[in-house]
Every structure is written in C-alpha cells, then in structure tokens.
Backbone bond lengths (Angstrom), bond angles and torsions (degrees), N, CA, C in turn:
res aa  C-N    CA-C-N  psi(-1)  N-CA   C-N-CA  omega(-1)  CA-C   N-CA-C  phi
1 M - - - 1.443 - - 1.563 106.67 -
2 S 1.292 114.71 142.02 1.444 120.47 -177.35 1.533 109.55 -65.60
3 K 1.321 116.70 146.14 1.433 121.20 178.63 1.572 111.43 -72.17
4 K 1.317 115.78 -7.41 1.439 119.57 178.35 1.534 112.06 -84.19
5 V 1.327 116.99 -10.10 1.475 121.29 -177.49 1.579 108.76 -80.03
6 S 1.292 116.41 119.55 1.405 121.91 173.01 1.522 111.58 -158.85
7 K 1.331 115.40 165.98 1.505 117.21 178.23 1.531 108.87 -68.44
8 G 1.273 119.60 -29.10 1.476 124.72 177.22 1.516 108.37 -64.08
9 N 1.262 118.18 -50.08 1.501 121.35 178.99 1.510 109.80 -63.10
10 A 1.275 118.56 -41.33 1.468 121.47 178.69 1.523 111.46 -60.88
11 L 1.430 113.76 -43.80 1.431 117.09 -178.91 1.575 110.76 -66.79
12 F 1.264 115.16 -39.80 1.474 119.81 177.70 1.509 112.21 -62.83
13 F 1.317 117.73 -40.10 1.468 121.30 177.57 1.558 109.11 -67.31
14 L 1.295 118.29 -41.92 1.466 121.22 -178.48 1.525 109.72 -67.08
15 I 1.304 116.86 -41.16 1.538 121.42 -178.81 1.564 106.75 -61.99
16 K 1.333 116.45 -46.09 1.485 117.69 -178.98 1.503 110.01 -64.49
17 Y 1.350 118.56 -40.66 1.456 123.42 -175.40 1.593 108.57 -65.98
18 L 1.294 115.38 -37.97 1.522 121.06 -179.38 1.538 112.41 -87.24
19 N 1.280 117.20 -5.35 1.461 121.86 -178.17 1.529 111.33 61.09
20 Y 1.326 118.37 43.17 1.435 123.75 177.60 1.508 107.36 -109.63
21 S 1.317 115.86 -177.16 1.495 121.34 -177.38 1.498 106.39 -120.36
22 L 1.305 114.79 142.54 1.480 120.36 173.33 1.496 114.61 -59.85
23 K 1.312 116.33 -30.86 1.454 121.03 177.43 1.521 114.70 -61.33
24 N 1.298 110.96 -21.80 1.529 117.65 177.28 1.504 116.24 -94.78
25 C 1.315 113.05 5.82 1.503 120.51 179.70 1.515 113.18 -93.23
26 I 1.285 116.13 145.94 1.449 122.13 172.50 1.561 106.36 -122.59
27 A 1.267 114.43 136.13 1.505 120.12 -179.47 1.473 108.32 -129.99
28 F 1.358 116.65 147.99 1.431 125.94 178.55 1.519 107.04 -125.13
29 G 1.340 118.10 138.13 1.418 117.77 -177.33 1.552 110.13 -144.93
30 N 1.344 111.58 160.18 1.495 118.58 179.37 1.568 110.89 -142.72
31 A 1.338 118.54 -7.38 1.423 119.79 -175.54 1.491 111.69 -142.13
32 M 1.339 115.98 166.15 1.431 119.78 -176.14 1.513 116.04 -61.82
33 N 1.331 116.27 -22.65 1.441 119.87 174.40 1.548 114.51 -68.90
34 D 1.328 115.78 -5.39 1.471 121.56 179.15 1.554 112.92 -97.59
35 I 1.306 116.96 -9.35 1.451 121.13 -167.31 1.572 113.41 -56.10
36 E 1.321 117.07 -46.01 1.442 121.53 -176.48 1.551 108.46 -64.81
37 M 1.335 117.20 -42.19 1.462 121.42 179.74 1.466 111.30 -64.62
38 L 1.323 118.70 -40.64 1.447 122.88 179.25 1.519 111.28 -65.80
39 K 1.332 117.80 -38.78 1.413 120.26 -178.62 1.517 115.43 -67.20
40 I 1.356 117.92 -31.56 1.444 120.17 -179.23 1.482 118.18 -94.77
41 S 1.328 116.94 -12.45 1.474 119.86 -179.29 1.455 110.34 -73.40
42 G 1.360 114.56 147.98 1.483 122.69 177.38 1.517 111.44 -58.59
43 K 1.319 116.45 -37.11 1.502 123.06 174.57 1.482 107.41 -137.09
44 A 1.321 113.96 136.28 1.460 117.92 -179.04 1.512 107.94 -135.65
45 C 1.328 116.67 148.33 1.486 125.55 179.48 1.538 108.51 -135.93
46 I 1.300 113.40 143.43 1.478 118.29 173.89 1.525 105.88 -119.04
47 V 1.306 114.30 134.18 1.486 118.22 179.10 1.489 111.91 -74.10
48 Q 1.325 115.10 148.00 1.487 121.39 -173.12 1.543 113.91 -54.31
49 N 1.358 118.51 -36.14 1.439 121.21 -179.65 1.555 113.21 -90.64
50 A 1.341 115.10 22.77 1.483 119.08 179.16 1.544 110.97 -67.76
51 D 1.347 111.61 165.91 1.431 121.18 171.91 1.546 110.19 -52.63
52 L 1.300 119.44 129.75 1.469 125.54 -178.85 1.491 110.42 -60.23
53 E 1.345 117.92 -38.74 1.462 119.20 178.64 1.523 112.02 -62.55
54 L 1.322 117.70 -39.39 1.428 122.08 -179.95 1.568 107.50 -62.46
55 K 1.315 117.11 -47.90 1.436 121.31 178.33 1.537 111.56 -58.27
56 S 1.319 117.44 -40.07 1.444 118.18 -176.01 1.536 111.77 -77.30
57 K 1.311 117.32 -24.35 1.514 119.90 177.85 1.555 111.40 -82.01
58 L 1.301 114.80 -20.45 1.522 120.93 179.64 1.477 112.51 -126.83
59 P 1.315 119.27 57.15 1.518 121.63 -174.01 1.525 114.64 -64.42
60 Y 1.312 115.27 -17.43 1.469 120.13 -176.33 1.539 111.76 -86.98
61 I 1.331 118.10 -6.61 1.459 120.59 179.95 1.533 110.92 -90.30
62 E 1.371 112.13 139.74 1.514 120.30 -177.50 1.517 109.49 -60.77
63 V 1.292 115.03 134.61 1.430 123.90 170.34 1.491 111.94 -97.72
64 I 1.339 117.43 126.62 1.478 122.21 -177.43 1.468 107.94 -111.22
65 K 1.362 114.92 -178.45 1.453 120.83 177.78 1.467 112.37 -54.94
66 S 1.318 116.48 158.05 1.528 122.52 -177.74 1.527 110.28 -70.87
67 N 1.314 114.11 167.37 1.449 120.93 174.36 1.499 109.98 -60.26
68 D 1.362 119.05 -37.83 1.491 122.40 -179.73 1.458 110.74 -65.32
69 E 1.368 119.54 -20.79 1.468 122.65 179.29 1.595 110.34 -102.99
70 D 1.263 114.95 16.44 1.498 118.73 -177.32 1.485 113.84 55.90
71 G 1.348 115.38 43.32 1.415 122.33 -177.57 1.519 117.58 -50.27
72 V 1.298 117.94 -45.54 1.467 120.66 -178.23 1.498 111.40 -68.35
73 A 1.313 115.37 -46.45 1.523 121.22 175.35 1.537 111.00 -57.43
74 S 1.313 114.97 -48.17 1.501 117.85 -179.63 1.523 111.87 -62.32
75 Y 1.311 116.53 -38.32 1.503 120.75 179.30 1.534 107.90 -64.38
76 L 1.369 117.74 -48.71 1.410 119.57 -177.11 1.566 112.58 -66.04
77 D 1.344 115.22 -34.24 1.438 118.31 175.12 1.450 112.63 -59.56
78 R 1.367 116.78 -44.34 1.507 121.33 178.39 1.529 110.37 -67.63
79 L 1.300 117.71 -43.92 1.438 123.42 -176.20 1.512 109.83 -61.29
80 Y 1.316 117.71 -45.14 1.492 119.75 -176.92 1.497 112.08 -103.59
81 K 1.348 118.02 9.38 1.453 124.16 174.37 1.576 111.04 54.51
82 I 1.301 113.64 43.99 1.463 117.98 177.79 1.471 110.28 -81.86
83 N 1.335 118.53 130.95 1.444 125.07 176.13 1.531 106.24 -122.08
84 Y 1.320 113.80 101.60 1.427 118.98 -177.81 1.517 115.01 -68.96
85 D 1.326 112.88 -23.12 1.520 119.25 -178.81 1.542 109.17 -64.67
86 N 1.358 117.07 -24.52 1.452 117.39 -178.74 1.502 113.65 -97.33
87 I 1.288 118.40 -3.58 1.472 121.32 175.90 1.498 110.84 -86.56
88 K 1.368 113.33 128.48 1.452 118.33 -177.80 1.535 110.49 -114.66
C-alpha cells in the first residue's frame, strides 16, 4: 500500500471534493491509523480506551468517554443537544 494512504489524506480529498473546510470537521479516533485525520480536523476527540501511543502523541486532543460507554454518540448528543427521549 502506498505511504500516501491515510484517513487524513482521505478526509482532505473529501473536503476538497465537497468544497468544505477542515475547520468544520470533527474526527474521532482510537488507534494510530487515525493520527493524521485527528491532526488536520478542526475538532478532534480521542476515546478513553484508545491506544496509549495515540494519546501520548496527541496530548492536546480532548479525551472523551470510551467506546464501551458510547463515547462518540454521547459527545454528538451533547454537541447537537439531541434528546432522543423526546423523539417519537
């Protein structure tokens, strides 16, 4: 596989294609294959149970609840103020 293949490059390509901005992107990661994507996103979060090496390489990135605690869904619920109890 080419060394140019990464989630970061894929995100960059998609953003250009859709004419969006990286500053408006949010990314969630848990493993080293997420590092490039997390570095370029406008907002990045690492789940609590992520690879320790990822956390140590990106200590400035917010750590959210673990995958076992539905960390990404909980974060998005809070961000967008989604209350599923009121949805019928």
